[in-house]
All heavy atoms as TSV, in Angstrom:
chain	resi	resn	atom	element	x	y	z
A	1	ASP	N	N	11.501	5.793	-14.295
A	1	ASP	CA	C	10.252	6.319	-13.867
A	1	ASP	C	C	9.119	5.687	-14.698
A	1	ASP	O	O	9.002	5.962	-15.922
A	1	ASP	CB	C	10.254	7.824	-13.977
A	1	ASP	CG	C	9.001	8.483	-13.462
A	1	ASP	OD1	O	8.078	7.773	-13.025
A	1	ASP	OD2	O	8.926	9.724	-13.443
A	2	ALA	N	N	8.309	4.900	-14.058
A	2	ALA	CA	C	7.243	4.215	-14.815
A	2	ALA	C	C	5.896	4.644	-14.324
A	2	ALA	O	O	4.882	3.920	-14.556
A	2	ALA	CB	C	7.397	2.654	-14.583
A	3	ARG	N	N	5.809	5.810	-13.763
A	3	ARG	CA	C	4.512	6.314	-13.266
A	3	ARG	C	C	3.410	6.328	-14.413
A	3	ARG	O	O	2.248	6.029	-14.111
A	3	ARG	CB	C	4.592	7.593	-12.605
A	3	ARG	CG	C	5.324	7.582	-11.287
A	3	ARG	CD	C	5.443	8.933	-10.708
A	3	ARG	NE	N	6.511	9.683	-11.441
A	3	ARG	CZ	C	6.935	10.906	-11.178
A	3	ARG	NH1	N	6.445	11.560	-10.159
A	3	ARG	NH2	N	7.873	11.451	-11.886
A	4	HIS	N	N	3.836	6.575	-15.591
A	4	HIS	CA	C	2.920	6.670	-16.715
A	4	HIS	C	C	2.260	5.324	-17.001
A	4	HIS	O	O	1.235	5.253	-17.701
A	4	HIS	CB	C	3.579	7.259	-17.945
A	4	HIS	CG	C	4.627	6.374	-18.514
A	4	HIS	ND1	N	5.866	6.277	-17.966
A	4	HIS	CD2	C	4.575	5.527	-19.602
A	4	HIS	CE1	C	6.606	5.402	-18.658
A	4	HIS	NE2	N	5.857	4.943	-19.655
A	5	LEU	N	N	2.796	4.272	-16.489
A	5	LEU	CA	C	2.276	2.940	-16.717
A	5	LEU	C	C	1.311	2.469	-15.648
A	5	LEU	O	O	0.616	1.424	-15.887
A	5	LEU	CB	C	3.421	1.872	-16.850
A	5	LEU	CG	C	4.379	2.156	-17.945
A	5	LEU	CD1	C	5.591	1.169	-17.876
A	5	LEU	CD2	C	3.717	2.044	-19.328
A	6	LEU	N	N	1.142	3.236	-14.598
A	6	LEU	CA	C	0.242	2.772	-13.502
A	6	LEU	C	C	-1.193	2.487	-13.906
A	6	LEU	O	O	-1.757	1.489	-13.504
A	6	LEU	CB	C	0.260	3.825	-12.347
A	6	LEU	CG	C	1.611	3.897	-11.605
A	6	LEU	CD1	C	1.527	5.048	-10.628
A	6	LEU	CD2	C	1.918	2.570	-10.911
A	7	SER	N	N	-1.693	3.335	-14.838
A	7	SER	CA	C	-3.101	3.150	-15.272
A	7	SER	C	C	-3.264	1.865	-16.070
A	7	SER	O	O	-4.427	1.443	-16.312
A	7	SER	CB	C	-3.504	4.358	-16.038
A	7	SER	OG	O	-2.782	4.460	-17.258
A	8	HIS	N	N	-2.213	1.236	-16.503
A	8	HIS	CA	C	-2.277	-0.023	-17.254
A	8	HIS	C	C	-2.416	-1.227	-16.321
A	8	HIS	O	O	-2.624	-2.388	-16.843
A	8	HIS	CB	C	-1.100	-0.142	-18.167
A	8	HIS	CG	C	-0.996	0.885	-19.221
A	8	HIS	ND1	N	-1.748	0.891	-20.423
A	8	HIS	CD2	C	-0.291	2.006	-19.288
A	8	HIS	CE1	C	-1.522	1.921	-21.045
A	8	HIS	NE2	N	-0.609	2.699	-20.391
A	9	ILE	N	N	-2.233	-1.036	-15.015
A	9	ILE	CA	C	-2.333	-2.151	-14.087
A	9	ILE	C	C	-3.794	-2.446	-13.868
A	9	ILE	O	O	-4.526	-1.517	-13.419
A	9	ILE	CB	C	-1.514	-1.866	-12.827
A	9	ILE	CG1	C	-0.116	-1.695	-13.115
A	9	ILE	CG2	C	-1.785	-2.922	-11.771
A	9	ILE	CD1	C	0.722	-1.175	-11.924
A	10	HIS	N	N	-4.220	-3.734	-14.051
A	10	HIS	CA	C	-5.618	-4.110	-13.835
A	10	HIS	C	C	-5.729	-5.207	-12.825
A	10	HIS	O	O	-6.817	-5.781	-12.630
A	10	HIS	CB	C	-6.251	-4.479	-15.175
A	10	HIS	CG	C	-6.251	-3.342	-16.131
A	10	HIS	ND1	N	-7.057	-2.251	-16.021
A	10	HIS	CD2	C	-5.565	-3.114	-17.245
A	10	HIS	CE1	C	-6.815	-1.366	-17.031
A	10	HIS	NE2	N	-5.853	-1.917	-17.757
A	11	ALA	N	N	-4.648	-5.586	-12.218
A	11	ALA	CA	C	-4.616	-6.608	-11.218
A	11	ALA	C	C	-4.976	-6.010	-9.871
A	11	ALA	O	O	-4.755	-4.801	-9.579
A	11	ALA	CB	C	-3.257	-7.261	-11.104
A	12	PRO	N	N	-5.632	-6.817	-8.993
A	12	PRO	CA	C	-5.895	-6.332	-7.626
A	12	PRO	C	C	-4.593	-5.799	-6.996
A	12	PRO	O	O	-3.582	-6.498	-7.103
A	12	PRO	CB	C	-6.404	-7.513	-6.933
A	12	PRO	CG	C	-6.988	-8.443	-8.042
A	12	PRO	CD	C	-6.015	-8.209	-9.194
A	13	THR	N	N	-4.622	-4.677	-6.411
A	13	THR	CA	C	-3.441	-4.047	-5.922
A	13	THR	C	C	-3.630	-3.444	-4.512
A	13	THR	O	O	-4.583	-2.755	-4.236
A	13	THR	CB	C	-2.978	-2.861	-6.847
A	13	THR	OG1	O	-2.873	-3.391	-8.182
A	13	THR	CG2	C	-1.704	-2.192	-6.402
A	14	LEU	N	N	-2.687	-3.764	-3.624
A	14	LEU	CA	C	-2.679	-3.247	-2.259
A	14	LEU	C	C	-1.393	-2.482	-2.150
A	14	LEU	O	O	-0.299	-3.054	-2.363
A	14	LEU	CB	C	-2.762	-4.344	-1.227
A	14	LEU	CG	C	-2.567	-3.951	0.187
A	14	LEU	CD1	C	-3.700	-3.084	0.622
A	14	LEU	CD2	C	-2.484	-5.117	1.110
A	15	VAL	N	N	-1.456	-1.244	-1.714
A	15	VAL	CA	C	-0.286	-0.437	-1.483
A	15	VAL	C	C	-0.240	-0.227	0.080
A	15	VAL	O	O	-1.193	0.354	0.697
A	15	VAL	CB	C	-0.327	0.917	-2.183
A	15	VAL	CG1	C	0.879	1.795	-1.785
A	15	VAL	CG2	C	-0.377	0.696	-3.670
A	16	ILE	N	N	0.844	-0.602	0.679
A	16	ILE	CA	C	1.043	-0.392	2.150
A	16	ILE	C	C	2.169	0.568	2.291
A	16	ILE	O	O	3.258	0.388	1.780
A	16	ILE	CB	C	1.359	-1.707	2.841
A	16	ILE	CG1	C	0.197	-2.692	2.652
A	16	ILE	CG2	C	1.598	-1.526	4.367
A	16	ILE	CD1	C	0.381	-4.118	3.264
A	17	ALA	N	N	1.910	1.634	3.105
A	17	ALA	CA	C	2.887	2.600	3.363
A	17	ALA	C	C	3.144	2.766	4.855
A	17	ALA	O	O	2.213	2.586	5.669
A	17	ALA	CB	C	2.464	3.993	2.744
A	18	GLY	N	N	4.391	3.088	5.205
A	18	GLY	CA	C	4.674	3.431	6.621
A	18	GLY	C	C	4.472	4.900	6.820
A	18	GLY	O	O	4.935	5.678	6.004
A	19	ALA	N	N	3.739	5.267	7.856
A	19	ALA	CA	C	3.438	6.605	8.137
A	19	ALA	C	C	4.688	7.548	8.291
A	19	ALA	O	O	4.672	8.708	7.892
A	19	ALA	CB	C	2.561	6.719	9.421
A	20	ASP	N	N	5.745	6.920	8.819
A	20	ASP	CA	C	6.969	7.677	9.002
A	20	ASP	C	C	8.073	7.357	8.049
A	20	ASP	O	O	9.264	7.546	8.277
A	20	ASP	CB	C	7.450	7.525	10.438
A	20	ASP	CG	C	6.395	7.941	11.426
A	20	ASP	OD1	O	5.799	8.995	11.265
A	20	ASP	OD2	O	6.183	7.179	12.444
A	21	ASP	N	N	7.712	6.800	6.894
A	21	ASP	CA	C	8.730	6.385	5.914
A	21	ASP	C	C	9.262	7.571	5.156
A	21	ASP	O	O	8.533	8.290	4.478
A	21	ASP	CB	C	8.079	5.386	4.926
A	21	ASP	CG	C	9.126	4.662	4.079
A	21	ASP	OD1	O	10.188	5.187	3.854
A	21	ASP	OD2	O	8.776	3.539	3.570
A	22	LEU	N	N	10.548	7.786	5.262
A	22	LEU	CA	C	11.162	8.891	4.626
A	22	LEU	C	C	11.590	8.501	3.174
A	22	LEU	O	O	11.606	9.389	2.288
A	22	LEU	CB	C	12.392	9.421	5.414
A	22	LEU	CG	C	12.110	9.918	6.833
A	22	LEU	CD1	C	13.435	10.369	7.523
A	22	LEU	CD2	C	11.131	11.059	6.732
A	23	ALA	N	N	11.924	7.275	2.966
A	23	ALA	CA	C	12.417	6.807	1.653
A	23	ALA	C	C	11.281	6.752	0.672
A	23	ALA	O	O	11.409	7.145	-0.540
A	23	ALA	CB	C	13.144	5.456	1.687
A	24	THR	N	N	10.173	6.224	1.080
A	24	THR	CA	C	8.936	6.095	0.265
A	24	THR	C	C	7.803	6.589	1.094
A	24	THR	O	O	7.056	5.803	1.669
A	24	THR	CB	C	8.728	4.671	-0.254
A	24	THR	OG1	O	8.758	3.770	0.838
A	24	THR	CG2	C	9.719	4.281	-1.298
A	25	PRO	N	N	7.608	7.925	1.189
A	25	PRO	CA	C	6.563	8.480	2.069
A	25	PRO	C	C	5.184	8.208	1.601
A	25	PRO	O	O	4.895	7.888	0.462
A	25	PRO	CB	C	6.944	9.976	1.970
A	25	PRO	CG	C	7.616	10.213	0.749
A	25	PRO	CD	C	8.348	8.888	0.456
A	26	PRO	N	N	4.196	8.332	2.523
A	26	PRO	CA	C	2.782	8.074	2.233
A	26	PRO	C	C	2.276	8.754	0.955
A	26	PRO	O	O	1.517	8.148	0.219
A	26	PRO	CB	C	2.039	8.484	3.498
A	26	PRO	CG	C	3.047	8.228	4.591
A	26	PRO	CD	C	4.416	8.615	3.945
A	27	PRO	N	N	2.624	9.974	0.675
A	27	PRO	CA	C	2.135	10.598	-0.545
A	27	PRO	C	C	2.484	9.831	-1.813
A	27	PRO	O	O	1.720	9.761	-2.772
A	27	PRO	CB	C	2.769	12.006	-0.615
A	27	PRO	CG	C	2.971	12.327	0.843
A	27	PRO	CD	C	3.355	10.983	1.486
A	28	ASP	N	N	3.678	9.125	-1.782
A	28	ASP	CA	C	4.025	8.320	-3.008
A	28	ASP	C	C	3.089	7.114	-3.057
A	28	ASP	O	O	2.586	6.788	-4.190
A	28	ASP	CB	C	5.466	7.781	-2.803
A	28	ASP	CG	C	6.533	8.873	-2.957
A	28	ASP	OD1	O	6.136	10.096	-3.245
A	28	ASP	OD2	O	7.723	8.596	-2.655
A	29	GLY	N	N	2.714	6.476	-1.994
A	29	GLY	CA	C	1.748	5.352	-1.949
A	29	GLY	C	C	0.410	5.795	-2.443
A	29	GLY	O	O	-0.265	5.178	-3.190
A	30	ARG	N	N	-0.046	6.946	-1.957
A	30	ARG	CA	C	-1.314	7.498	-2.330
A	30	ARG	C	C	-1.346	7.869	-3.816
A	30	ARG	O	O	-2.404	7.607	-4.470
A	30	ARG	CB	C	-1.679	8.703	-1.487
A	30	ARG	CG	C	-2.097	8.290	-0.077
A	30	ARG	CD	C	-2.728	9.448	0.759
A	30	ARG	NE	N	-1.792	10.496	1.033
A	30	ARG	CZ	C	-0.972	10.575	2.076
A	30	ARG	NH1	N	-0.993	9.661	2.993
A	30	ARG	NH2	N	-0.203	11.647	2.263
A	31	TYR	N	N	-0.224	8.335	-4.358
A	31	TYR	CA	C	-0.158	8.603	-5.796
A	31	TYR	C	C	-0.401	7.314	-6.647
A	31	TYR	O	O	-1.195	7.291	-7.571
A	31	TYR	CB	C	1.158	9.223	-6.115
A	31	TYR	CG	C	1.302	9.488	-7.596
A	31	TYR	CD1	C	0.924	10.751	-8.137
A	31	TYR	CD2	C	1.815	8.496	-8.423
A	31	TYR	CE1	C	1.068	10.971	-9.503
A	31	TYR	CE2	C	1.930	8.779	-9.818
A	31	TYR	CZ	C	1.541	9.989	-10.340
A	31	TYR	OH	O	1.683	10.240	-11.643
A	32	ILE	N	N	0.200	6.269	-6.219
A	32	ILE	CA	C	0.062	4.983	-6.889
A	32	ILE	C	C	-1.382	4.549	-6.856
A	32	ILE	O	O	-1.924	4.156	-7.894
A	32	ILE	CB	C	0.987	3.881	-6.233
A	32	ILE	CG1	C	2.466	4.254	-6.535
A	32	ILE	CG2	C	0.671	2.536	-6.748
A	32	ILE	CD1	C	3.466	3.456	-5.759
A	33	VAL	N	N	-1.977	4.648	-5.673
A	33	VAL	CA	C	-3.371	4.188	-5.508
A	33	VAL	C	C	-4.296	5.042	-6.438
A	33	VAL	O	O	-5.268	4.493	-6.971
A	33	VAL	CB	C	-3.796	4.181	-4.084
A	33	VAL	CG1	C	-5.302	4.010	-3.926
A	33	VAL	CG2	C	-3.102	3.092	-3.322
A	34	GLU	N	N	-4.028	6.306	-6.547
A	34	GLU	CA	C	-4.834	7.186	-7.349
A	34	GLU	C	C	-4.803	6.889	-8.852
A	34	GLU	O	O	-5.713	7.211	-9.545
A	34	GLU	CB	C	-4.460	8.668	-7.104
A	34	GLU	CG	C	-4.820	9.147	-5.724
A	34	GLU	CD	C	-4.154	10.486	-5.381
A	34	GLU	OE1	O	-3.455	11.081	-6.278
A	34	GLU	OE2	O	-4.277	10.962	-4.240
A	35	HIS	N	N	-3.777	6.185	-9.228
A	35	HIS	CA	C	-3.575	5.869	-10.661
A	35	HIS	C	C	-3.732	4.423	-11.059
A	35	HIS	O	O	-3.563	4.058	-12.227
A	35	HIS	CB	C	-2.202	6.407	-11.089
A	35	HIS	CG	C	-2.112	7.898	-11.045
A	35	HIS	ND1	N	-1.829	8.564	-9.940
A	35	HIS	CD2	C	-2.332	8.814	-11.970
A	35	HIS	CE1	C	-1.811	9.841	-10.153
A	35	HIS	NE2	N	-2.153	10.050	-11.409
A	36	ILE	N	N	-4.132	3.615	-10.127
A	36	ILE	CA	C	-4.454	2.153	-10.434
A	36	ILE	C	C	-5.906	1.981	-10.027
A	36	ILE	O	O	-6.293	2.189	-8.861
A	36	ILE	CB	C	-3.575	1.219	-9.657
A	36	ILE	CG1	C	-2.108	1.398	-10.014
A	36	ILE	CG2	C	-4.022	-0.231	-9.940
A	36	ILE	CD1	C	-1.130	0.518	-9.202
A	37	ALA	N	N	-6.755	1.575	-10.928
A	37	ALA	CA	C	-8.168	1.436	-10.708
A	37	ALA	C	C	-8.402	0.454	-9.609
A	37	ALA	O	O	-7.833	-0.655	-9.591
A	37	ALA	CB	C	-8.867	0.975	-11.988
A	38	ASP	N	N	-9.262	0.809	-8.656
A	38	ASP	CA	C	-9.683	-0.024	-7.522
A	38	ASP	C	C	-8.489	-0.481	-6.624
A	38	ASP	O	O	-8.683	-1.485	-5.902
A	38	ASP	CB	C	-10.453	-1.230	-8.011
A	38	ASP	CG	C	-11.674	-0.866	-8.776
A	38	ASP	OD1	O	-12.372	0.088	-8.337
A	38	ASP	OD2	O	-12.003	-1.480	-9.801
A	39	ALA	N	N	-7.374	0.157	-6.648
A	39	ALA	CA	C	-6.339	-0.184	-5.712
A	39	ALA	C	C	-6.717	0.259	-4.353
A	39	ALA	O	O	-7.513	1.122	-4.140
A	39	ALA	CB	C	-5.016	0.560	-6.143
A	40	ARG	N	N	-6.098	-0.466	-3.317
A	40	ARG	CA	C	-6.407	-0.148	-1.921
A	40	ARG	C	C	-5.119	0.338	-1.308
A	40	ARG	O	O	-3.962	-0.060	-1.596
A	40	ARG	CB	C	-6.939	-1.380	-1.202
A	40	ARG	CG	C	-8.275	-1.796	-1.655
A	40	ARG	CD	C	-8.748	-3.087	-1.127
A	40	ARG	NE	N	-8.723	-3.197	0.303
A	40	ARG	CZ	C	-8.938	-4.289	0.975
A	40	ARG	NH1	N	-9.233	-5.425	0.350
A	40	ARG	NH2	N	-8.874	-4.341	2.272
A	41	TYR	N	N	-5.330	1.268	-0.304
A	41	TYR	CA	C	-4.192	1.896	0.337
A	41	TYR	C	C	-4.313	1.656	1.883
A	41	TYR	O	O	-5.361	1.876	2.415
A	41	TYR	CB	C	-4.186	3.374	0.067
A	41	TYR	CG	C	-3.147	4.191	0.801
A	41	TYR	CD1	C	-1.835	4.199	0.394
A	41	TYR	CD2	C	-3.452	4.851	2.004
A	41	TYR	CE1	C	-0.823	4.879	1.043
A	41	TYR	CE2	C	-2.481	5.623	2.673
A	41	TYR	CZ	C	-1.196	5.579	2.194
A	41	TYR	OH	O	-0.191	6.268	2.860
A	42	VAL	N	N	-3.254	1.252	2.485
A	42	VAL	CA	C	-3.189	1.107	3.922
A	42	VAL	C	C	-1.890	1.814	4.450
A	42	VAL	O	O	-0.858	1.592	3.886
A	42	VAL	CB	C	-3.139	-0.420	4.385
A	42	VAL	CG1	C	-2.922	-0.519	5.823
A	42	VAL	CG2	C	-4.404	-1.141	3.891
A	43	GLU	N	N	-2.114	2.671	5.407
A	43	GLU	CA	C	-0.957	3.319	6.011
A	43	GLU	C	C	-0.746	2.763	7.453
A	43	GLU	O	O	-1.722	2.761	8.248
A	43	GLU	CB	C	-1.174	4.842	6.096
A	43	GLU	CG	C	0.034	5.616	6.474
A	43	GLU	CD	C	-0.216	7.103	6.250
A	43	GLU	OE1	O	-0.589	7.444	5.122
A	43	GLU	OE2	O	-0.051	7.882	7.191
A	44	LEU	N	N	0.424	2.300	7.770
A	44	LEU	CA	C	0.708	1.731	9.060
A	44	LEU	C	C	1.619	2.556	9.900
A	44	LEU	O	O	2.451	3.323	9.304
A	44	LEU	CB	C	1.346	0.342	8.818
A	44	LEU	CG	C	0.503	-0.681	8.087
A	44	LEU	CD1	C	1.264	-1.970	7.877
A	44	LEU	CD2	C	-0.797	-0.900	8.783
A	45	PRO	N	N	1.617	2.457	11.170
A	45	PRO	CA	C	2.420	3.218	12.039
A	45	PRO	C	C	3.888	2.603	12.073
A	45	PRO	O	O	4.199	1.870	12.981
A	45	PRO	CB	C	1.776	3.130	13.441
A	45	PRO	CG	C	1.071	1.784	13.396
A	45	PRO	CD	C	0.660	1.634	11.981
A	46	ALA	N	N	4.625	2.916	11.103
A	46	ALA	CA	C	5.951	2.327	10.940
A	46	ALA	C	C	6.828	3.275	10.133
A	46	ALA	O	O	6.304	4.124	9.338
A	46	ALA	CB	C	5.889	0.980	10.234
A	47	PRO	N	N	8.180	3.233	10.282
A	47	PRO	CA	C	9.052	3.916	9.400
A	47	PRO	C	C	9.064	3.326	7.994
A	47	PRO	O	O	8.142	3.489	7.203
A	47	PRO	CB	C	10.442	3.882	10.078
A	47	PRO	CG	C	10.100	3.497	11.494
A	47	PRO	CD	C	8.844	2.659	11.458
A	48	HIS	N	N	10.026	2.414	7.747
A	48	HIS	CA	C	10.240	1.956	6.352
A	48	HIS	C	C	9.807	0.513	6.140
A	48	HIS	O	O	9.204	0.196	5.140
A	48	HIS	CB	C	11.718	2.232	5.936
A	48	HIS	CG	C	12.042	1.834	4.518
A	48	HIS	ND1	N	11.404	2.489	3.459
A	48	HIS	CD2	C	12.795	0.874	3.964
A	48	HIS	CE1	C	11.822	1.979	2.288
A	48	HIS	NE2	N	12.677	0.945	2.599
A	49	LEU	N	N	10.133	-0.338	7.071
A	49	LEU	CA	C	9.855	-1.791	6.887
A	49	LEU	C	C	8.654	-2.195	7.652
A	49	LEU	O	O	8.669	-2.883	8.685
A	49	LEU	CB	C	11.120	-2.605	7.335
A	49	LEU	CG	C	12.411	-2.276	6.555
A	49	LEU	CD1	C	13.595	-3.056	7.274
A	49	LEU	CD2	C	12.263	-2.624	5.135
A	50	SER	N	N	7.511	-1.799	7.161
A	50	SER	CA	C	6.247	-2.011	7.902
A	50	SER	C	C	5.956	-3.487	8.158
A	50	SER	O	O	5.297	-3.827	9.178
A	50	SER	CB	C	5.081	-1.336	7.257
A	50	SER	OG	O	4.925	-1.807	5.924
A	51	ASN	N	N	6.405	-4.371	7.302
A	51	ASN	CA	C	6.212	-5.797	7.510
A	51	ASN	C	C	6.899	-6.322	8.744
A	51	ASN	O	O	6.575	-7.334	9.298
A	51	ASN	CB	C	6.542	-6.620	6.235
A	51	ASN	CG	C	7.982	-6.507	5.891
A	51	ASN	OD1	O	8.618	-5.470	5.984
A	51	ASN	ND2	N	8.576	-7.554	5.442
A	52	VAL	N	N	7.981	-5.584	9.133
A	52	VAL	CA	C	8.790	-5.980	10.332
A	52	VAL	C	C	8.364	-5.030	11.539
A	52	VAL	O	O	8.073	-5.445	12.615
A	52	VAL	CB	C	10.256	-5.834	10.095
A	52	VAL	CG1	C	11.065	-6.057	11.366
A	52	VAL	CG2	C	10.690	-6.759	8.962
A	53	GLN	N	N	8.294	-3.704	11.264
A	53	GLN	CA	C	8.047	-2.698	12.366
A	53	GLN	C	C	6.623	-2.606	12.772
A	53	GLN	O	O	6.335	-2.118	13.879
A	53	GLN	CB	C	8.586	-1.360	11.844
A	53	GLN	CG	C	10.099	-1.440	11.585
A	53	GLN	CD	C	10.574	-0.407	10.620
A	53	GLN	OE1	O	9.839	0.046	9.734
A	53	GLN	NE2	N	11.818	0.008	10.745
A	54	ALA	N	N	5.672	-3.105	11.953
A	54	ALA	CA	C	4.271	-3.143	12.356
A	54	ALA	C	C	3.731	-4.459	11.845
A	54	ALA	O	O	2.698	-4.538	11.135
A	54	ALA	CB	C	3.529	-1.963	11.757
A	55	ALA	N	N	4.430	-5.543	12.198
A	55	ALA	CA	C	4.080	-6.856	11.635
A	55	ALA	C	C	2.660	-7.336	11.778
A	55	ALA	O	O	2.114	-7.809	10.823
A	55	ALA	CB	C	5.063	-7.903	12.235
A	56	SER	N	N	2.074	-7.135	12.920
A	56	SER	CA	C	0.728	-7.599	13.130
A	56	SER	C	C	-0.276	-6.843	12.235
A	56	SER	O	O	-1.116	-7.431	11.538
A	56	SER	CB	C	0.327	-7.396	14.568
A	56	SER	OG	O	-0.995	-7.837	14.819
A	57	ALA	N	N	-0.114	-5.496	12.228
A	57	ALA	CA	C	-1.033	-4.687	11.352
A	57	ALA	C	C	-0.804	-4.978	9.890
A	57	ALA	O	O	-1.706	-4.997	9.038
A	57	ALA	CB	C	-0.799	-3.218	11.654
A	58	PHE	N	N	0.465	-5.210	9.481
A	58	PHE	CA	C	0.820	-5.539	8.108
A	58	PHE	C	C	0.102	-6.859	7.770
A	58	PHE	O	O	-0.539	-6.922	6.668
A	58	PHE	CB	C	2.311	-5.615	7.921
A	58	PHE	CG	C	2.749	-6.003	6.514
A	58	PHE	CD1	C	3.102	-4.972	5.627
A	58	PHE	CD2	C	2.838	-7.328	6.118
A	58	PHE	CE1	C	3.454	-5.255	4.326
A	58	PHE	CE2	C	3.227	-7.571	4.846
A	58	PHE	CZ	C	3.503	-6.590	3.958
A	59	THR	N	N	0.264	-7.853	8.592
A	59	THR	CA	C	-0.348	-9.156	8.238
A	59	THR	C	C	-1.854	-9.059	8.166
A	59	THR	O	O	-2.499	-9.668	7.303
A	59	THR	CB	C	0.105	-10.158	9.360
A	59	THR	OG1	O	1.479	-10.277	9.368
A	59	THR	CG2	C	-0.530	-11.566	9.124
A	60	GLN	N	N	-2.482	-8.289	9.056
A	60	GLN	CA	C	-3.916	-8.111	9.052
A	60	GLN	C	C	-4.346	-7.447	7.751
A	60	GLN	O	O	-5.318	-7.899	7.126
A	60	GLN	CB	C	-4.367	-7.340	10.213
A	60	GLN	CG	C	-5.887	-7.122	10.246
A	60	GLN	CD	C	-6.297	-6.357	11.538
A	60	GLN	OE1	O	-5.492	-5.953	12.337
A	60	GLN	NE2	N	-7.599	-6.136	11.631
A	61	ALA	N	N	-3.624	-6.454	7.323
A	61	ALA	CA	C	-4.018	-5.730	6.106
A	61	ALA	C	C	-3.800	-6.665	4.928
A	61	ALA	O	O	-4.651	-6.663	4.001
A	61	ALA	CB	C	-3.124	-4.489	5.893
A	62	MET	N	N	-2.781	-7.441	4.876
A	62	MET	CA	C	-2.439	-8.317	3.773
A	62	MET	C	C	-3.516	-9.410	3.724
A	62	MET	O	O	-4.020	-9.742	2.629
A	62	MET	CB	C	-1.069	-8.954	3.868
A	62	MET	CG	C	-0.700	-9.846	2.778
A	62	MET	SD	S	-0.614	-9.036	1.176
A	62	MET	CE	C	0.930	-8.027	1.428
A	63	MET	N	N	-3.817	-10.007	4.834
A	63	MET	CA	C	-4.836	-11.077	4.904
A	63	MET	C	C	-6.253	-10.579	4.505
A	63	MET	O	O	-6.974	-11.282	3.810
A	63	MET	CB	C	-4.865	-11.751	6.253
A	63	MET	CG	C	-3.612	-12.479	6.556
A	63	MET	SD	S	-3.148	-13.783	5.386
A	63	MET	CE	C	-4.556	-14.892	5.471
A	64	SER	N	N	-6.555	-9.357	4.922
A	64	SER	CA	C	-7.877	-8.812	4.544
A	64	SER	C	C	-7.905	-8.565	2.990
A	64	SER	O	O	-8.915	-8.849	2.394
A	64	SER	CB	C	-8.058	-7.439	5.265
A	64	SER	OG	O	-8.230	-7.639	6.635
A	65	PHE	N	N	-6.829	-8.084	2.428
A	65	PHE	CA	C	-6.752	-7.958	0.970
A	65	PHE	C	C	-6.833	-9.240	0.265
A	65	PHE	O	O	-7.653	-9.361	-0.692
A	65	PHE	CB	C	-5.454	-7.235	0.649
A	65	PHE	CG	C	-5.238	-7.047	-0.806
A	65	PHE	CD1	C	-5.984	-6.085	-1.535
A	65	PHE	CD2	C	-4.311	-7.796	-1.495
A	65	PHE	CE1	C	-5.782	-5.915	-2.886
A	65	PHE	CE2	C	-4.130	-7.674	-2.825
A	65	PHE	CZ	C	-4.853	-6.689	-3.529
A	66	LEU	N	N	-6.111	-10.227	0.736
A	66	LEU	CA	C	-6.086	-11.506	0.031
A	66	LEU	C	C	-7.420	-12.333	0.164
A	66	LEU	O	O	-7.730	-13.071	-0.777
A	66	LEU	CB	C	-4.888	-12.392	0.515
A	66	LEU	CG	C	-3.511	-11.840	0.224
A	66	LEU	CD1	C	-2.464	-12.699	0.858
A	66	LEU	CD2	C	-3.321	-11.811	-1.331
A	67	THR	N	N	-8.118	-12.074	1.202
A	67	THR	CA	C	-9.394	-12.773	1.376
A	67	THR	C	C	-10.573	-11.968	0.866
A	67	THR	O	O	-11.742	-12.411	0.957
A	67	THR	CB	C	-9.561	-13.162	2.854
A	67	THR	OG1	O	-9.623	-12.008	3.651
A	67	THR	CG2	C	-8.512	-14.137	3.294
A	68	GLY	N	N	-10.285	-10.713	0.456
A	68	GLY	CA	C	-11.417	-9.855	-0.068
A	68	GLY	C	C	-12.201	-9.107	0.955
A	68	GLY	O	O	-13.236	-8.579	0.569
A	69	ARG	N	N	-11.762	-9.137	2.159
A	69	ARG	CA	C	-12.471	-8.356	3.240
A	69	ARG	C	C	-12.089	-6.944	3.180
A	69	ARG	O	O	-10.886	-6.569	3.053
A	69	ARG	CB	C	-12.197	-8.948	4.605
A	69	ARG	CG	C	-12.815	-10.303	4.854
A	69	ARG	CD	C	-12.706	-10.730	6.267
A	69	ARG	NE	N	-11.460	-10.469	6.956
A	69	ARG	CZ	C	-10.469	-11.296	7.115
A	69	ARG	NH1	N	-10.545	-12.519	6.681
A	69	ARG	NH2	N	-9.324	-10.923	7.800
A	70	ARG	N	N	-13.078	-6.043	3.357
A	70	ARG	CA	C	-12.827	-4.580	3.444
A	70	ARG	C	C	-12.975	-4.210	4.860
A	70	ARG	O	O	-13.949	-4.563	5.472
A	70	ARG	CB	C	-13.740	-3.809	2.546
A	70	ARG	CG	C	-13.542	-4.034	1.135
A	70	ARG	CD	C	-12.964	-2.802	0.544
A	70	ARG	NE	N	-12.780	-3.034	-0.911
A	70	ARG	CZ	C	-12.027	-2.258	-1.636
A	70	ARG	NH1	N	-11.375	-1.216	-1.050
A	70	ARG	NH2	N	-11.809	-2.476	-2.855
A	71	GLU	N	N	-12.086	-3.453	5.443
A	71	GLU	CA	C	-12.138	-3.044	6.888
A	71	GLU	C	C	-12.316	-1.584	6.987
A	71	GLU	O	O	-12.042	-0.844	6.174
A	71	GLU	CB	C	-11.008	-3.503	7.617
A	71	GLU	CG	C	-10.924	-5.008	7.598
A	71	GLU	CD	C	-9.750	-5.570	8.466
A	71	GLU	OE1	O	-9.151	-4.794	9.250
A	71	GLU	OE2	O	-9.542	-6.760	8.434
């Protein structure tokens, strides 16, 4: 459990969660974002593998993050 280290992360951070993910549910992703300064959170309509199950939305979120665009 490394949750106590989250506040030490200073790199740009994007957390993507699947809305229906049972293994790593959205509250877990929101917790991470709340503890990393300036982290961004995106929730996609997917179970667990959002990069596969919501590929287009995942790619859009990732590209927006990497290019610095806020949507």
